[in-house]
N, C-alpha and C positions, 0 to 999 in steps of 0.2 A: 401502508400507503406507497412507499417507496420500492420499485421491484428491482432496480439494478442502476449500478453505479459506472461511469465509464469516463475517464479522465481524456480530453483530446489536446494535444498539444497543437496551434496553429501557426507558430513561428516566435510569435510574440507573448503569448500567453496561455494558458490553459483554461478549458471550461469543465465544470462538472456536470457530466449529463446524468440528469436523474428521470428517469423512465416513468412517469406517471399513470397510473391505472383509472384514467380518466371515466366518466358514466357511459360514455358512449361507445367504448371499445368494443363491447361484446355485438353491439347494435352494427357496428361497422363490418365486422367480420361476419357476421351471418348474413348480412344484405349482398354480401360478395360472394359468400358460399351459394347462396340460393339463386343469384343472377338476377336480381330484382331490377336492376337497370334496364335489360333487356325487356321488361314487360310492356305491351301496347293495349291501348284504346283507341280506335277509330283512326289508327295508323298514327298514335302519338306514343313516344315512350313517357309514360306518366310517373314512374318512381321517383325520378328528380323533382317533381312538382308537389309530392305529396309528402315526401320524407320528413321535411322540416318540423310538421305538425306534429310527428310522432316523436321527434327528438325532444321538442319541447314538452310535451307530455310526460316523458320519462322523468326530466329533471325537474319537473315543477308540481309532480304528483303529491309530495309531501310538507310542499311550502304554502305559507299563507299568501297569496297572491291578493294585493289592495288594488283598488280601483278609485279614481278620482272622480266618478259620478258622472262622467260625461255623458250626455243624453242626445243619441243621434237624432237627427231630423225625422219628421214622420215620412215613412217611406214613398207617399204619394207626391210630396214635397220633394223628394230626392229624385223621384221619377221626371217630375215637370222640370226641375233645376237642371237634369242632365239633357232633356231632350233640347230646351233653351239654350244651353251651352253648345250643344253638338251641332246646331243650327249657326251658332258664331263660330264654331273651329271650321266649318266647311266653307263658309265665306272667307274666312281670314287665309287661308290656303290658295285661293285662287290667285293667280298672277305671280306665285311662288315657284319657282324651277332651277333645276341645276343647282342645288345647295351643295355646299362643300362637307359641312359637318351638321349633324342632328344631336344635340345634347338633350339626353332625356334626364329628367329630374324627379325620382321618386322620394327621395330623402332630403326635403325641404322643411325649414322651419320658419316659424312666423314671429318674428319678434315683438315687443310692447308696442311699437310704433305701427304695426300692421303690415311692415315690409318683410320680405322674405329674406332669408338668410342661408345659403346655400354653402355647405362647408368646403365645397370644392369648386364648383363652375364660378361662383361671385368672386373667385381670388385667380383666376386666370382671364386675360383679354385677348381673343382672337378676332376680335371685331374687324382689326385694320389689316387682318392677314388674309381672311378666307370668309365667305358666306356661310354665317350659322344662325341656326333657330334652335330656340329653346322650347322642348315640349313636355309639358307638366304632367303629372298625372292626376286626375280629379280629386278623389280625397277630400280630405280636412281645407283644401287650399282652394274650392270650387268658388268660394266667396271672394277671393282676392284678386283685384283686377289683374295683376300680373299674369296670372293664371288662367284667366277665362278666354284669352286670344287664342293661345294654342294649347289644348288639352287633349284628354283621353276620352271626352265625353262620347263621339261617335262609337268608340269601342265598348263603352259602358252601355250605350243604348241595344248592342246587340247581345251583350250578356243579359240584360233584361228582358229582352223579348224572348230570347231563346229559353230562359227558366220559365217564362210564362206559358210559352207552347209545349215545354216539357211536362211541366204539372197537367196540362189538358189532354194531351196526347200520348205520351208514353213515359215509362218510368225505367230506366235503361239500369242495366247491371253489368259487371265485367264477366268475362266467360268463367265457364265452369273449371278450365284447368287454372286460371289464374285465381280464381276463388280459394282452389285447394291450396296453391302455393302460398296466399296471404294468410289463410288460417293457420296453417302450419308456422310461419313466421311469427305471426301473432301469439299463437299459443307459447311459442318459446320466448316471445320477449315478455309476455306477462309473466311466465314463470320465473324468469329471471331478473326482472325490474320490479316486480310485485304490482303492475299495471293492469289494467282491465280494459285494453282496447279491444273492439269487435268487429268483424268483418263486414257487418251492414254500414257502421258509421264510417268505417274506411272505404268502402263503394260509395258513399254519398261523396266524401271528400275528392275520391278519384272522378267522380261525374263532374261535380262543380268546376275542379282544377282543368279537366279536359276540355269541359265548356268554354271556360275561360280563356284557355289556351287558343282555342279555335277561333273564337271571336276577335281577340286581341291581334291574333297572327293575321286575320284577313284585313283587318283595320291597318296595321304595319304593312303589308304588302300593298295596299291602295296608297297609303302615304309614301310610301318610298318610291314607288313606280310615278308618283305625282311630283315629288320633288326631287328626286334623282340623287339623292345624298352620296357622297364618296366615302363617308365615313361616319358612324355612330358612336356617340361616347357614352358611356353607361356609369350607374353610379347608384347602386351596384348592379350585379349582372343576373341577380338569382331570384327575384320575386316574380309574381305572376306576369307581370307588364315585360319584364327583362327577358325570360326565356321566351316569349312569344317574339320579341323585337329580335333577337338573337337568329330565331328560326325564319324569320322572314327575310333578314340581312343575309344570312347564308344562302339563302334561296337563290338571293337575286344578285349575290357576290359582291356584296357590299361589305368592307372590312368594319370590324367593331373594336372597341376598347373600352376596358372596366377600369376606372380610378380605384385602387384601392382605398378604402373608406376606413380604416381601422384595424381591429382585432381579426386573426385568422379563425374565422367560425367553423363549427364543423359542418355544416350543411353548405359551405360555399366550395368552389372548385379544388381549392387546396387540399382537401381531405378526402377527394373521390378516389377510392382506390382502383388499380388498374385502368389508367387513363386510356388505354386505346379500345376499352370496352364500349361497345354500342348503347346510346341511350343517355350520354353525357353531352349536353349541350353548353358548350363554352365559347367565350370572345376569341377574337383573334391575338390580341395583344393585351398584358396586365401591366397597366402603369403603378409602379411600388414605390415605397418611400426611401429605400436605402439598398445595399448590397446585403446586410442581415435579412430583410424582407425576401430578398430574391433567394436567398440560401435556404428560406423555410419553406417555400412552396413547391409542390411536385405538379408539374403540367406536361400535357403530351407535347410531342415535337411541333405541331402546329401552331401552339400558343407561345409567343413571344413574350418574353418578359422585358420592360424597360423600366431602368432605374430614374426617377425624375424628382422625388422628393414629396414635400406635402406643403403646400402655398399656404392653407389657412393655418397651419400651426407655425410656421415661421411667423404668420404676422401676430398671432397670439403671445408669442414668447418675445415679440418686440414690445408688444403692450404690457405684458405682466413679466418681466424679468426676475429672476431669482433674487429674495431678498434675505437676509440673515436677520433672525430673531434670537432675542434674549433668552427666551423659554423654549424648549422644543414644541413642535406643532406635528400632531399626526391629524392627517385629511382620511376621511371616510366617504368613500363613494357609494350610494344607496340605489336601489331600482325596486320597482314593485313587486318584481319576482319573489325577490329573497331578502327585502328589506326589513322583516319583522326579524327573522333569524339573524340578520347582521345586527341589527339594534340590540339584540340580547346579549349576542357576543361581546360587543363593545361595552354593554354595562359590566360584562365581567371583568373587565380591568380598571374598574372606576377606582378603586382603592390605590392602584399603583399610579393612575393619572394623579391623584390628588396629592398623594407623598411626594411626587416627583415633580409637581407643578407643572404638568403637560397641557397643552391646550389641545381639545378634539375640535377639529373643524369638519362637522357633519354636514356633508353636501348631500342635499336630497334632490332625487329624479324629480322633472317637473310634475310628474302624475301623481306625486307623494304630497306635494306642499300642502294640500287641503285635509289630508287624512292622517297624517302621522301622529299627531296629538290623542287618536283615538286607535290607531293602529299600532304604535310603537309607544306605549305609556312610561317604560322604562327610561326612555330619552329626556323626559322633562324632570325625572328624579336625578340626574346625573350632575354632578358640578363640572365646571372648567370644558363647558361644551357649548360651542356656537353652532346653532342650527341655520344653516344656509339653505334657503328655498328659493334663489334666484341667483342671478349673477354667472360669472365664468366660472368654468371649473379650472382653467389656467390660472386665474386670480387665485385659487385655494391651492394649486400645486406650486405657485410661485412664492407661497409662504411655509409650505411642509418640508418637514425632516423626514416623515415617514407618509407612507399611504396604504390603505387596507380597504378590502372590498372583496366580493365574489366573480363579479363577471363583468368587466368595463372596458370600453375601449380606452378610456382615459388611462389606464395603467402602460399600456404600448405609448402613448404621448408622453406620458412621465418620463420615460427613458430619453427625451430631450433636455431634460432638467436635472444637471447633475447634483448628487447629493441628497437624492430621496432614496431611503429603502423601502422595497416594494414587499408587499405581504397578501396573498391571496388566501382567502377562509374556503378550505377547500369542502363545501356544502352547495347540493344544489347544481346549477347549471355553470361550471367553471370550466368546461371543455374549451372555451376559447383563450382561455388563459395558460393553457400547455405549452406553447412555445417560450413564453416567459420561464415557467418553472423549469422545463427542460434544460435551457440554456444558462440558468442560475441567475437570471436577471431579477426574479422574484423568488420569495420562499414560501413554500406551502405551510399552513398552520390550521390546525384541527379544534385547537381551544384556546381559551384566554391564558392560561398558565404558558404555553409554547410560547405565544406571541410575547409574553412579557420576559421570557428568557431571551429572545431574539432581540426586544427593544434593549435589554440589558448590553448586549453585545454592542449594539448601536454601529454597525457595520455600513458605511457608505458605499463600498467598493461594489456592491450589487448593481446600482446603477450608474457606476463612474469607473468601469473599467477600459480595458483597451482598444476594445471594437466600437466605442461611442462613434467615432465619425462615420462608421459603415452602417448605421442605422438610420441616419437622416442625410440625405443629398441636399444641399443648398440651392439656393437660385432657381426654386422649384418652378416659379413661374415662367421663366425663361426656359428651362429643361422641357418643361410640358409643351410649350408653344413649338419650340425647335422639332420634337418627337414627333408632334401631329402634321408640322409641314413636311417633316421628312415622308411620312405616311402617305400624304396626299399626292408628295411628288412621286412616288414610287407606284403609286395607282394611277396617275395620270400617264407614266412611261409605259406603263404595260398595256394601256388602253391606245 
């Protein structure tokens, strides 16, 4: 698994750089070689819109993905609800104009009290500094009062109607040239990864994503022209809505900012090869957690990186400070994509855990809480295990001496807690953990015996080394507000 070792001296300490051959590497090289980002449909560079679904398919093809059994509302109710909400949205924006900032919220959770909890925007306050509007995606939040006023419903209406018209009047396909290129790409991908992607399915994805992009961009253009914002805040920049928002903002000369929201994923801007190549739509500014994060990302010259910190994390550390336990505690962070494999891996250290009186804090993903007893039967057989199906991951981290998982934002945030050894089980989709592995802040483990060997060493320096202060910029709320005001002032002067 380890391909190369390189020691880098930075004046205060040295890092052991381990180049990990992660699952996506061949995919990256091939899409670069075949110039897939330059492919167009209806004048839209579509590869950026569709590649994430292929990447996900590669690393979950051999995994048992669980579901919590959530049932969507009937399609007719969704359509009627969207129409109703669209009308509310149109009324709500009347009288609004010359905004300073629009905050687009695609990553929002709903607490048990029914209120929204956004891990970024709810922890900064611009209200006394500039005119700000929150714009919510529709999704699962349409029945929450706070989301109804300003939502993506008008854009969703456009998508629904265009899908109906498409089924009635046409069946679009990509050009023969593109089809030939993509068929060759899929052939090579299938041979390498053992997948079974086919050109027709990819064509369907392309047509859907392009259709969404057209409708969402049209909506954003109309909205931005009406509200005339100077700045759009994104969290994150790379889903269906945000690519379209970026395109609309760039067309109108509106500046865009993405808040870094955790791990550095393979489908994010940070991993796009050849940044000057056409077909890669990116924000103007990236607000990152600290200097370490700034050094990790690769961006084209027009993208400015601003170090601001993480206001949500600061608050959580304040609420859940690190504690000292009599017995060692190992936290496990699971998710539906690879929870079964991870639970079986952890069962492999049961004898060691019992012998050394170690407590396992097994944190389930919210989508696993109703299914883990049937999907992960070995967990119920383990001793010294606390199954945690609710509550804060930071409370779990505060009690941990070590943490293990496959792919989670939590492992980056764990860097803010000194004294936690981090271990990544390198199976499935662990591409996002590559920066932690390469910089020596986490160790890769491939089997239970290897983990036990590392636990015997019990070395805390993984997360307690010289550059800790560079990972997290403090006073994030103030830093973010000041950075936004600076951007607004610059825009004002140029106009």
